[in-house]
KOLNU-240277 format. One record per residue (C-alpha): residue number from 1; residue in one letter; x, y, z. Coordinates in nm, 4 decimals. Last residue first. Layout:
residues N
R     k   r         px         py         pz
R   NUM   A          X          Y          Z
...
//
This chain:
residues 448
R     k   r         px         py         pz
R   448   V     1.6414     2.8652    -1.5746
R   447   P     1.6227     2.7262    -1.2202
R   446   D     1.4582     3.0460    -1.0898
R   445   Q     1.6154     3.1796    -0.7716
R   444   N     1.5191     3.1820    -0.4034
R   443   L     1.7441     2.8905    -0.3126
R   442   L     2.0607     3.1003    -0.3342
R   441   A     1.9035     3.3782    -0.1264
R   440   L     1.7854     3.1323     0.1389
R   439   L     2.1343     2.9845     0.1572
R   438   R     2.2854     3.3290     0.2093
R   437   N     2.0369     3.3964     0.4890
R   436   L     2.1376     3.0683     0.6516
R   435   D     2.5035     3.1611     0.6370
R   434   A     2.4279     3.5020     0.7890
R   433   A     2.2400     3.3318     1.0720
R   432   S     2.5569     3.1374     1.1451
R   431   S     2.6649     2.7763     1.0972
R   430   M     2.6900     2.6706     0.7364
R   429   S     2.9640     2.4202     0.6440
R   428   R     2.7908     2.1291     0.4700
R   427   V     2.5016     2.3477     0.3553
R   426   L     2.7416     2.5937     0.1922
R   425   S     2.9292     2.3192     0.0081
R   424   P     2.6059     2.1783    -0.1323
R   423   I     2.4581     2.5194    -0.2239
R   422   D     2.7475     2.6703    -0.4194
R   421   A     2.6361     2.5328    -0.7580
R   420   F     2.2804     2.6660    -0.7436
R   419   A     2.3120     2.9562    -0.9882
R   418   P     2.5715     2.7554    -1.1809
R   417   N     2.2973     2.5194    -1.3048
R   416   D     2.4506     2.1725    -1.3222
R   415   A     2.1144     2.0387    -1.4430
R   414   T     1.9753     2.0960    -1.0909
R   413   A     1.8854     1.7282    -1.0456
R   412   D     2.2158     1.6155    -1.1994
R   411   R     2.4337     1.8430    -0.9869
R   410   F     2.2429     1.7498    -0.6719
R   409   K     2.2654     1.3780    -0.7524
R   408   A     2.6433     1.4193    -0.7892
R   407   T     2.6582     1.5787    -0.4432
R   406   P     2.4215     1.3279    -0.2777
R   405   D     2.6975     1.1362    -0.0930
R   404   T     2.6270     0.8011     0.0730
R   403   L     2.3616     0.7070    -0.1794
R   402   G     2.1169     0.4205    -0.1452
R   401   P     2.0412     0.0558    -0.2175
R   400   L     1.7982    -0.1113     0.0207
R   399   G     1.8182    -0.4364     0.2137
R   398   D     1.8760    -0.7724     0.0490
R   397   F     1.8808    -0.8232    -0.3288
R   396   R     1.8423    -1.1698    -0.4796
R   395   R     1.9049    -1.2995    -0.8314
R   394   T     1.7787    -1.6031    -1.0203
R   393   I     1.8259    -1.6598    -1.3942
R   392   T     1.6576    -1.9391    -1.5893
R   391   N     1.7199    -2.1278    -1.9122
R   390   G     1.4356    -2.2447    -2.1335
R   389   D     1.5453    -2.0689    -2.4545
R   388   K     1.2772    -1.8032    -2.4033
R   387   L     1.4339    -1.7098    -2.0715
R   386   T     1.2664    -1.7517    -1.7340
R   385   I     1.3676    -1.4855    -1.4847
R   384   D     1.3357    -1.5251    -1.1077
R   383   L     1.4133    -1.2122    -0.9038
R   382   I     1.4139    -1.2381    -0.5268
R   381   V     1.3417    -0.9247    -0.3261
R   380   F     1.4524    -0.8418     0.0265
R   379   R     1.3631    -0.6238     0.3252
R   378   T     1.4106    -0.7646     0.6760
R   377   K     1.7449    -0.5851     0.7100
R   376   P     1.5663    -0.2505     0.6807
R   375   D     1.4132    -0.3030     1.0279
R   374   S     1.0785    -0.1208     1.0293
R   373   S     0.9129    -0.4538     0.9639
R   372   M     0.8712    -0.6804     0.6620
R   371   R     0.6942    -0.9998     0.7618
R   370   P     0.9469    -1.2675     0.8450
R   369   A     0.9845    -1.5143     0.5559
R   368   R     0.7671    -1.8242     0.5319
R   367   E     0.4911    -1.6303     0.3515
R   366   D     0.7223    -1.5664     0.0587
R   365   H     0.5066    -1.3419    -0.1534
R   364   R     0.4486    -1.3525    -0.5285
R   363   R     0.4728    -1.1044    -0.8104
R   362   G     0.4437    -1.0890    -1.1899
R   361   G     0.6317    -0.9491    -1.4858
R   360   R     0.5753    -1.0134    -1.8579
R   359   E     0.3673    -0.6967    -1.8895
R   358   T     0.6670    -0.4849    -1.7920
R   357   L     0.8647    -0.6308    -2.0831
R   356   A     0.6310    -0.4946    -2.3518
R   355   M     0.5667    -0.1915    -2.1304
R   354   L     0.9191    -0.0602    -2.1847
R   353   R     0.9009    -0.0449    -2.5653
R   352   P     0.5400     0.0758    -2.5353
R   351   Q     0.6564     0.3914    -2.3531
R   350   V     0.4501     0.5022    -2.0560
R   349   P     0.2152     0.7941    -2.1176
R   348   R     0.3550     1.1344    -2.0126
R   347   D     0.3299     1.2487    -1.6516
R   346   D     0.6990     1.2120    -1.5716
R   345   F     0.8603     0.8953    -1.4376
R   344   H     1.1061     0.7730    -1.6998
R   343   D     1.1916     1.1394    -1.7574
R   342   L     1.3532     1.1591    -1.4138
R   341   R     1.6071     0.9014    -1.5182
R   340   L     1.6606     0.5347    -1.4381
R   339   G     1.9548     0.3256    -1.5504
R   338   G     2.0732     0.0737    -1.8082
R   337   D     1.8007     0.1634    -2.0582
R   336   I     1.6519    -0.1845    -2.1095
R   335   L     1.7275    -0.3332    -1.7684
R   334   A     1.6495    -0.0213    -1.5645
R   333   A     1.3310     0.0497    -1.7612
R   332   S     1.2099    -0.3084    -1.7257
R   331   F     1.2936    -0.3269    -1.3556
R   330   V     1.1064    -0.0047    -1.2845
R   329   Y     0.8096    -0.1174    -1.4938
R   328   E     0.7604    -0.4440    -1.3062
R   327   P     0.8413    -0.2747    -0.9769
R   326   S     0.5438    -0.0421    -1.0335
R   325   F     0.4985     0.2488    -0.7917
R   324   R     0.6976     0.5097    -0.9816
R   323   A     0.5146     0.3861    -1.2942
R   322   E     0.1953     0.5598    -1.1795
R   321   I     0.3709     0.8920    -1.2276
R   320   G     0.5231     0.7753    -1.5555
R   319   N     0.1892     0.7023    -1.7194
R   318   T    -0.0393     0.4061    -1.7856
R   317   P     0.1084     0.1748    -1.5250
R   316   K     0.0643    -0.2028    -1.5337
R   315   S     0.1544    -0.3409    -1.1908
R   314   V     0.0641    -0.0488    -0.9655
R   313   V     0.0291    -0.0419    -0.5841
R   312   L     0.3932    -0.0789    -0.4956
R   311   A     0.3549     0.0720    -0.1486
R   310   A     0.2554    -0.2596     0.0088
R   309   D     0.5441    -0.4354    -0.1663
R   308   A     0.7229    -0.5448     0.1506
R   307   G     0.4078    -0.6493     0.3348
R   306   A     0.4744    -1.0224     0.3131
R   305   P     0.8314    -1.0912     0.2058
R   304   Y     0.8805    -1.0246    -0.1640
R   303   T     0.9225    -1.2469    -0.4700
R   302   F     0.9412    -1.0846    -0.8145
R   301   T     0.8644    -1.3165    -1.1054
R   300   I     0.9779    -1.2453    -1.4609
R   299   S     0.8667    -1.4096    -1.7882
R   298   E     0.9857    -1.5043    -2.1374
R   297   I     1.3003    -1.2918    -2.1486
R   296   A     1.5380    -1.2980    -2.4490
R   295   E     1.3902    -0.9832    -2.6036
R   294   A     1.4776    -0.7868    -2.2882
R   293   A     1.8461    -0.8495    -2.3557
R   292   L     2.0840    -0.9502    -2.0748
R   291   G     2.4255    -0.7940    -2.1413
R   290   E     2.5881    -0.8199    -1.7988
R   289   R     2.5684    -0.4436    -1.7600
R   288   H     2.1949    -0.4628    -1.8236
R   287   L     2.1741    -0.7361    -1.5590
R   286   D     2.3321    -0.5056    -1.3013
R   285   V     2.1019    -0.2139    -1.3896
R   284   G     1.7982    -0.4394    -1.3576
R   283   L     1.9118    -0.5739    -1.0216
R   282   S     1.9588    -0.2181    -0.8971
R   281   A     1.6095    -0.1242    -1.0112
R   280   V     1.4708    -0.4407    -0.8513
R   279   P     1.6151    -0.3266    -0.5176
R   278   H     1.4828     0.0269    -0.5710
R   277   S     1.1140    -0.0623    -0.6102
R   276   A     1.0315    -0.0292    -0.2393
R   275   T     1.1822     0.3198    -0.2441
R   274   C     0.9200     0.4529    -0.4834
R   273   C     1.0750     0.6294    -0.7816
R   272   P     1.3504     0.8768    -0.8710
R   271   Y     1.6476     0.6384    -0.8243
R   270   A     1.9584     0.6670    -0.6034
R   269   K     1.7504     0.7667    -0.3053
R   268   L     1.9093     0.8840     0.0168
R   267   T     1.8186     0.6208     0.2750
R   266   L     1.8122     0.7826     0.6156
R   265   G     1.9656     0.6279     0.9231
R   264   P     1.8984     0.3092     1.1189
R   263   A     2.0845     0.4426     1.3016
R   262   V     2.2443     0.7796     1.2251
R   261   I     1.9370     0.9946     1.1509
R   260   Q     1.7632     0.8043     1.4309
R   259   W     2.0035     0.9545     1.6806
R   258   P     2.1905     0.6918     1.8778
R   257   A     2.1200     0.7223     2.1606
R   256   G     1.9087     1.0228     2.0634
R   255   W     1.6086     0.8988     2.2609
R   254   N     1.6892     0.5512     2.3917
R   253   E     1.3266     0.5076     2.4938
R   252   T     1.1140     0.8166     2.4275
R   251   V     0.8539     0.7381     2.1639
R   250   A     0.9175     0.3653     2.1942
R   249   A     0.7246     0.3522     2.5238
R   248   P     0.3973     0.3615     2.3290
R   247   R     0.4365     0.0197     2.1624
R   246   E     0.1326     0.0098     1.9374
R   245   A     0.0160    -0.2848     1.7280
R   244   G    -0.3488    -0.2778     1.8392
R   243   F    -0.4800    -0.0922     1.5355
R   242   A    -0.2144     0.1793     1.5723
R   241   Y    -0.3999     0.4874     1.4436
R   240   A    -0.6929     0.5836     1.6652
R   239   S    -0.5931     0.4209     1.9924
R   238   H    -0.2309     0.5150     1.9372
R   237   F    -0.3102     0.8812     1.8765
R   236   G    -0.5536     0.9382     2.1608
R   235   I    -0.8857     0.7847     2.2647
R   234   P    -0.7436     0.6400     2.5872
R   233   N    -0.5434     0.9631     2.6292
R   232   D    -0.1759     0.9092     2.6925
R   231   L    -0.0082     0.9938     2.3592
R   230   F    -0.2311     1.2923     2.2722
R   229   D    -0.2174     1.4221     2.6285
R   228   A    -0.1962     1.8013     2.5913
R   227   A    -0.5431     1.8459     2.4447
R   226   G    -0.5842     2.1800     2.2714
R   225   G    -0.6167     2.5490     2.3400
R   224   F    -0.4675     2.8376     2.1442
R   223   G    -0.2216     3.0309     2.3593
R   222   A    -0.0356     3.1974     2.0730
R   221   A     0.2573     2.9559     2.1049
R   220   A     0.0152     2.6644     2.0699
R   219   L    -0.1322     2.8121     1.7534
R   218   R     0.2060     2.8762     1.5917
R   217   A     0.3284     2.5251     1.6713
R   216   S     0.0153     2.3757     1.5175
R   215   L     0.0396     2.5999     1.2111
R   214   L     0.3947     2.4875     1.1395
R   213   G     0.3060     2.1212     1.1785
R   212   S    -0.0054     2.1609     0.9647
R   211   R     0.1877     2.3343     0.6851
R   210   A     0.4588     2.0701     0.6753
R   209   A     0.1950     1.7946     0.6835
R   208   M     0.0010     1.9616     0.3996
R   207   G     0.3139     1.9773     0.1896
R   206   A     0.4130     1.6161     0.2438
R   205   H     0.0598     1.4900     0.1728
R   204   Y     0.0547     1.6975    -0.1466
R   203   P     0.3241     1.4609    -0.2690
R   202   K     0.0611     1.1822    -0.2707
R   201   A    -0.2277     1.3944    -0.4003
R   200   D    -0.0722     1.4279    -0.7447
R   199   Y    -0.1655     1.0635    -0.8002
R   198   G     0.0315     0.7372    -0.8116
R   197   F    -0.0136     0.6751    -0.4421
R   196   Q    -0.3416     0.8365    -0.3299
R   195   L    -0.4765     0.5070    -0.1888
R   194   R    -0.1945     0.5403     0.0606
R   193   L    -0.4117     0.7712     0.2685
R   192   G    -0.3145     1.0967     0.4390
R   191   S    -0.4185     1.2490     0.7687
R   190   S    -0.2737     1.3764     1.0947
R   189   Q    -0.4491     1.7065     1.1733
R   188   T    -0.5453     1.5994     1.5273
R   187   A    -0.1866     1.4884     1.5726
R   186   A    -0.0552     1.8353     1.4922
R   185   L    -0.2824     1.9928     1.7506
R   184   G    -0.1659     1.7306     1.9991
R   183   L     0.1992     1.8011     1.9226
R   182   A     0.1391     2.1741     1.9635
R   181   I    -0.0391     2.1115     2.2949
R   180   A     0.2522     1.9073     2.4273
R   179   T     0.4968     2.1713     2.3048
R   178   E     0.3070     2.4540     2.4700
R   177   Q     0.2975     2.2616     2.7982
R   176   T     0.6676     2.1770     2.7869
R   175   S     0.7550     2.5372     2.7054
R   174   A     0.8584     2.6357     2.3533
R   173   Q     1.2257     2.6614     2.2731
R   172   T     1.1584     2.8206     1.9325
R   171   L     1.3783     2.5712     1.7485
R   170   H     1.2661     2.2763     1.9572
R   169   A     0.8973     2.3609     1.9168
R   168   I     0.9585     2.4078     1.5446
R   167   A     1.1123     2.0643     1.5045
R   166   A     0.8369     1.9038     1.7137
R   165   A     0.5640     2.0633     1.5025
R   164   A     0.7304     1.9276     1.1880
R   163   G     0.7614     1.5776     1.3318
R   162   V     0.3997     1.5817     1.4535
R   161   T     0.2617     1.6761     1.1126
R   160   G     0.4995     1.4280     0.9515
R   159   L     0.3610     1.1282     1.1378
R   158   T     0.0302     1.1271     0.9508
R   157   A     0.1585     1.2725     0.6262
R   156   T     0.4800     1.0809     0.5653
R   155   A     0.3090     0.7848     0.7349
R   154   H     0.0622     0.7326     0.4507
R   153   F    -0.2251     0.5460     0.6184
R   152   G    -0.3816     0.2425     0.4515
R   151   N    -0.4081    -0.0495     0.6904
R   150   E    -0.0483    -0.1475     0.6138
R   149   Y     0.0859     0.1883     0.7236
R   148   H    -0.0753     0.1929     1.0685
R   147   K    -0.0463    -0.1845     1.0965
R   146   S     0.3323    -0.1660     1.1270
R   145   G     0.3665    -0.0131     1.4724
R   144   V     0.2599     0.3191     1.6253
R   143   S     0.5588     0.3397     1.8588
R   142   L     0.8253     0.2968     1.5923
R   141   G     0.6656     0.5681     1.3823
R   140   L     0.6421     0.7999     1.6837
R   139   R     1.0149     0.7476     1.7366
R   138   A     1.0800     0.8277     1.3712
R   137   M     0.8762     1.1496     1.3721
R   136   A     1.0299     1.2668     1.7003
R   135   E     1.3827     1.1908     1.5839
R   134   L     1.3163     1.3632     1.2505
R   133   G     1.1940     1.6730     1.4318
R   132   V     1.5015     1.6643     1.6553
R   131   M     1.7325     1.6360     1.3551
R   130   Y     1.5589     1.9280     1.1806
R   129   S     1.5971     2.1275     1.5008
R   128   A     1.9734     2.0698     1.4970
R   127   V     2.0110     2.1664     1.1306
R   126   L     1.8047     2.4829     1.1775
R   125   Q     1.9953     2.5799     1.4922
R   124   E     2.3230     2.5393     1.3055
R   123   A     2.1946     2.7640     1.0273
R   122   S     2.1215     3.0333     1.2819
R   121   F     1.7943     3.1921     1.3801
R   120   E     1.5920     3.4935     1.2758
R   119   R     1.2154     3.5066     1.3144
R   118   E     0.8998     3.5184     1.1020
R   117   A     1.0139     3.4563     0.7444
R   116   T     1.2692     3.2043     0.8714
R   115   L     0.9704     2.9992     0.9933
R   114   A     0.8983     2.8905     0.6365
R   113   L     1.2421     2.7286     0.6243
R   112   L     1.1562     2.5234     0.9338
R   111   A     0.8291     2.3958     0.7883
R   110   P     0.9937     2.3197     0.4534
R   109   I     1.2734     2.1297     0.6363
R   108   I     1.0370     1.9045     0.8325
R   107   V     0.8049     1.7675     0.5647
R   106   T     1.0452     1.6896     0.2795
R   105   T     1.2956     1.5655     0.5367
R   104   P     1.0749     1.2932     0.6848
R   103   H     0.9772     1.0620     0.3970
R   102   G     0.8006     0.7409     0.4913
R   101   R     0.8212     0.4123     0.6722
R   100   V     0.8941     0.6324     0.9723
R    99   S     1.1315     0.3864     1.1358
R    98   A     1.2692     0.2925     0.7927
R    97   H     1.3480     0.6473     0.6815
R    96   V     1.3099     0.7712     0.3240
R    95   D     1.4908     1.0396     0.1279
R    94   D     1.3583     1.2354    -0.1683
R    93   Y     1.3274     1.1195    -0.5309
R    92   D     0.9517     1.0712    -0.5361
R    91   L     0.9398     1.3439    -0.8043
R    90   V     0.6654     1.5369    -0.6215
R    89   H     0.8278     1.4986    -0.2802
R    88   G     1.0414     1.8105    -0.2425
R    87   A     0.8066     2.0173    -0.4588
R    86   Y     0.5145     1.9290    -0.2317
R    85   G     0.6983     2.0253     0.0845
R    84   N     0.8149     2.3489    -0.0774
R    83   L     0.4585     2.4283    -0.1852
R    82   V     0.2841     2.3506     0.1431
R    81   A     0.5454     2.5198     0.3623
R    80   A     0.5482     2.8242     0.1334
R    79   V     0.1705     2.8605     0.1687
R    78   L     0.1987     2.8556     0.5473
R    77   P     0.4860     3.1047     0.5347
R    76   D     0.3009     3.3550     0.3118
R    75   T     0.4843     3.4169    -0.0155
R    74   R     0.8161     3.4861    -0.1807
R    73   H     0.8794     3.4380    -0.5507
R    72   T     1.2173     3.4132    -0.7244
R    71   S     1.1665     3.0406    -0.7727
R    70   G     1.3631     2.7218    -0.7158
R    69   I     1.2630     2.7112    -0.3502
R    68   L     0.9694     2.9365    -0.2632
R    67   I     1.0873     3.1792     0.0018
R    66   A     0.8858     3.3086     0.2968
R    65   K     0.8462     3.6877     0.3192
R    64   G     0.4868     3.7333     0.2048
R    63   P     0.2670     3.8282    -0.0864
R    62   V    -0.0037     3.5854    -0.2016
R    61   D     0.1120     3.4575    -0.5421
R    60   G     0.1278     3.0980    -0.4196
R    59   G    -0.2417     3.1130    -0.3513
R    58   V    -0.3320     2.7524    -0.2788
R    57   A    -0.4745     2.6633    -0.6217
R    56   D    -0.2245     2.8521    -0.8365
R    55   A     0.0670     2.7052    -0.6432
R    54   L    -0.0839     2.3568    -0.6744
R    53   V    -0.0980     2.3825    -1.0530
R    52   A     0.2567     2.5227    -1.0611
R    51   T     0.3813     2.2252    -0.8605
R    50   T     0.1864     2.0031    -1.0997
R    49   R     0.3966     2.1087    -1.3977
R    48   D     0.7213     2.0174    -1.2237
R    47   A     0.9796     2.2966    -1.2120
R    46   A     0.9788     2.3163    -0.8327
R    45   G     1.0451     1.9423    -0.8273
R    44   A     1.3997     1.9863    -0.9582
R    43   I     1.4803     2.2492    -0.6953
R    42   T     1.3033     2.0339    -0.4375
R    41   C     1.4846     1.7089    -0.5119
R    40   A     1.8278     1.8713    -0.5014
R    39   L     1.7275     2.0619    -0.1866
R    38   F     1.6307     1.7378    -0.0150
R    37   D     1.9646     1.5741    -0.0968
R    36   V     2.1602     1.8723     0.0329
R    35   I     1.9453     1.8635     0.3496
R    34   A     2.0139     1.4923     0.3958
R    33   S     2.3876     1.5503     0.3646
R    32   R     2.3628     1.8195     0.6338
R    31   A     2.1750     1.5843     0.8642
R    30   A     2.4354     1.3110     0.8213
R    29   E     2.7073     1.5589     0.9163
R    28   M     2.5112     1.6646     1.2224
R    27   A     2.4721     1.3021     1.3263
R    26   A     2.8425     1.2332     1.2872
R    25   A     2.9333     1.5440     1.4868
R    24   D     2.7096     1.4591     1.7828
R    23   K     2.7218     1.7562     2.0228
R    22   T     2.4953     1.9571     1.7899
R    21   P     2.2177     1.7109     1.8739
R    20   D     2.1143     1.9115     2.1808
R    19   S     1.7770     1.7837     2.2977
R    18   V     1.6063     1.9729     2.5815
R    17   I     1.2867     2.0673     2.3977
R    16   I     1.2124     1.7447     2.2124
R    15   A     1.2872     1.5222     2.5113
R    14   E     1.0623     1.7454     2.7223
R    13   A     0.7714     1.7073     2.4811
R    12   F     0.8071     1.3279     2.4692
R    11   A     0.8297     1.3065     2.8490
R    10   T     0.5224     1.5263     2.8840
R     9   T     0.3294     1.3176     2.6301
R     8   L     0.4240     1.0063     2.8241
R     7   P     0.3280     1.1494     3.1654
R     6   A     0.0149     1.3545     3.0802
R     5   A     0.0176     1.7225     2.9826
R     4   T    -0.2327     1.9381     3.1676
R     3   S    -0.5245     2.0900     2.9799
R     2   T    -0.7141     2.3928     3.1042
R     1   M    -1.0638     2.4203     2.9596
//
């Protein structure tokens, strides 16, 4: 059956194809910083035990030309997209975007890197197409509304399939019809539930979205059929996923003006745990510097606006992976140790010395405050501490902490390995196909 793209889907597809973000120097610079940040997370995540488990399960040893980051292996592009996406998200250290309410770069860049095994393009084209994929993912996030996430979907996965397909459609300059079909094929593979937070399945969402986006673009380019009206159809994406909170026009309004990577912009994580726990992490670090001792604390209450702790699904974690989603643990570790490290959040059992304070924490919601939305300015946490001597401490953190420059994070995540040392400067300056090939060679190395 022949399918003709409908008005909104057509407009979305055309915006993706005709975009030229290279004209915006500030946006391109932000994109390059985001790629450095992603590569730091992925090189570190490639060494995670569960990355190897996934590689064995999905056939990471299948021969092919696509690189596996942080490894000398090459494999099939679809397999590489899964594994690089997973490695980028497995430590929960990768960037987050408010309009997505999820993690865009760890889906989009693995899909684009996998495509380098099939065709040659320049580093500048890769950066530009990444920005377009992020724009598409963010705009779709704005259009689907808040209930999508709150009712249980993990937006990294559900929106990421479309973002990855959009990036590849832009890079390959697909036709409007092909792009509309690719987006619809991606949307029909949109899946991922927040109930998987704290399990290996959560980072798998990023990998499967990268793979699905790449496959969708491939299928559409090959003439594979699919509905070309996923945004317009009465039983389309918004009907299935928005729960009545949709605002369809948001997918194209003010497209690229400014680019979503600039405003509201990405948050590059300063801590290797769920973004929603970062404000309490910063408060913990501050109170450590002020000399507050855990032994002096009787109880802690964290107050959030409604919906702000939806991702923080664990209060009393049993291991470091679960602890990524526990503000009680994150605050305790930050206060006691003065900072947060990757080894606070590995798969070993949580440390009793940290759990003693964690178990004194509790939460409440300020129902008078505006419900947390995609606007980062609506995010806050209030910390109320009761001391054993009867005194109290109250602190508030508004917004999200983040990094402006991920260079130091890159050095730390890669253990200052000289094999990877040239990557940040290369990413910030790369332009040609030769530059991109050099980057691929630097990434395709073992971290030890």
